[in-house]
C-alpha positions as CSV (number, residue, x, y, z in Angstrom):
1,M,-17.0,7.6,-4.7
2,E,-16.0,7.2,-8.4
3,K,-17.2,4.6,-10.0
4,L,-15.2,3.4,-13.6
5,L,-16.0,0.6,-16.1
6,R,-14.2,-1.9,-16.9
7,K,-15.2,-4.9,-19.5
8,E,-14.9,-8.3,-18.1
9,M,-14.7,-11.4,-19.8
10,T,-17.4,-13.8,-19.5
11,L,-17.6,-17.0,-20.9
12,G,-16.9,-15.3,-24.5
13,K,-19.2,-11.8,-24.0
14,I,-17.7,-8.8,-23.2
15,R,-20.2,-7.2,-20.9
16,P,-19.4,-3.4,-18.6
17,V,-18.8,-3.6,-14.9
18,K,-19.5,-0.9,-11.8
19,Y,-16.0,-1.5,-9.2
20,D,-14.5,1.4,-7.0
21,K,-11.9,3.3,-7.7
22,A,-10.4,2.9,-4.3
23,E,-10.5,-0.4,-3.6
24,S,-9.4,-1.4,-6.9
25,E,-6.2,0.4,-5.3
26,E,-6.7,-1.4,-2.4
27,A,-6.4,-4.1,-4.6
28,E,-3.4,-3.5,-6.1
29,I,-1.1,-2.5,-3.3
30,Y,-2.2,-5.7,-1.4
31,R,-1.4,-7.5,-4.8
32,Y,2.0,-5.5,-4.3
33,L,2.5,-6.6,-1.0
34,D,1.8,-10.3,-1.7
35,M,3.6,-10.1,-4.1
36,E,6.9,-9.3,-2.2
37,L,7.0,-10.2,1.0
38,G,5.4,-13.6,0.4
39,D,4.2,-14.2,3.6
40,F,2.3,-11.3,4.5
41,K,0.8,-11.5,7.5
42,H,-2.4,-8.9,7.1
43,S,-3.2,-8.7,10.6
44,R,-0.1,-7.5,12.1
45,S,0.0,-4.1,13.4
46,G,3.0,-3.1,11.8
47,C,1.8,-4.9,8.2
48,R,-1.0,-2.8,8.6
49,Y,0.5,0.8,9.2
50,L,3.1,-0.2,5.9
51,L,0.1,-0.9,4.2
52,T,-1.1,2.7,5.1
53,A,1.9,4.5,4.6
54,I,2.1,3.3,1.4
55,E,-1.2,4.8,0.0
56,I,-0.5,7.5,1.8
57,G,2.6,8.0,-0.8
58,T,0.7,7.2,-3.9
59,K,-2.1,9.8,-3.2
60,T,0.6,12.5,-2.3
61,T,1.0,14.7,-5.6
62,H,4.7,15.6,-4.9
63,K,7.5,13.1,-6.1
64,L,9.3,13.5,-2.2
65,I,7.8,12.9,0.7
66,K,9.8,12.1,4.3
67,I,9.7,8.9,5.8
68,T,9.1,10.0,9.2
69,D,6.1,12.3,7.5
70,L,4.5,9.5,6.6
71,Y,5.4,8.3,10.3
72,S,3.7,10.8,11.4
73,K,0.6,10.6,9.4
74,V,0.3,6.9,10.0
75,A,0.6,7.7,13.4
76,E,-2.8,9.8,13.9
77,I,-4.6,7.9,11.5
78,Y,-4.6,4.9,14.2
79,N,-4.0,7.0,17.1
80,T,-0.4,6.6,18.1
81,K,3.4,7.6,18.4
82,P,5.3,7.8,15.1
83,V,7.8,5.8,17.0
84,N,5.8,3.0,17.1
85,V,5.1,2.7,13.9
86,E,8.1,2.8,12.8
87,R,9.4,0.0,14.9
88,S,6.2,-2.3,14.1
89,I,7.1,-1.9,10.4
90,R,10.7,-2.5,10.8
91,Y,9.6,-6.0,12.6
92,C,6.6,-6.4,9.6
93,L,10.3,-6.1,7.1
94,H,12.7,-7.2,9.4
95,P,12.1,-11.2,7.7
96,H,12.4,-10.4,4.7
97,G,15.9,-8.2,4.6
98,W,13.9,-5.1,3.2
99,A,14.6,-2.0,5.4
100,N,11.1,0.7,6.1
101,K,12.7,3.3,3.8
102,E,13.5,1.0,0.9
103,F,10.8,-0.8,0.8
104,I,8.8,2.0,1.7
105,Y,9.8,4.2,-1.4
106,R,9.9,1.2,-4.2
107,A,6.5,0.0,-3.3
108,I,5.0,3.9,-3.8
109,E,7.8,4.3,-6.7
110,Q,6.4,1.0,-8.3
111,I,2.6,1.3,-7.5
112,Q,2.4,4.8,-9.1
113,Y,4.0,3.7,-12.0
114,N,2.5,0.0,-12.3
115,K,5.9,-1.6,-13.2
116,F,5.6,-4.8,-11.0
């Protein structure tokens, strides 16, 4: 994994700190989900599927990706069916009033372009 440097303030002094780019991307997705969903339950399977779908979407280079393709890719990773992925994500988002496609596309766009 690529190591990057960033500056960290410590008692008025600036020093370089190494961190993993992959870890920072995942932390950014978690931060976005916590901001949008509030009481985001990390242990639910739907939330894990949602996190993985957003992660795959942010790493995809072409702008348009079918939501069903995302469900298929997530289902392969977790060894389940795409319909189970869709249902679990729907149950995760439903209490917050979001539709799957709407939330996932919005999250991907905002995380890719750091608009949140």
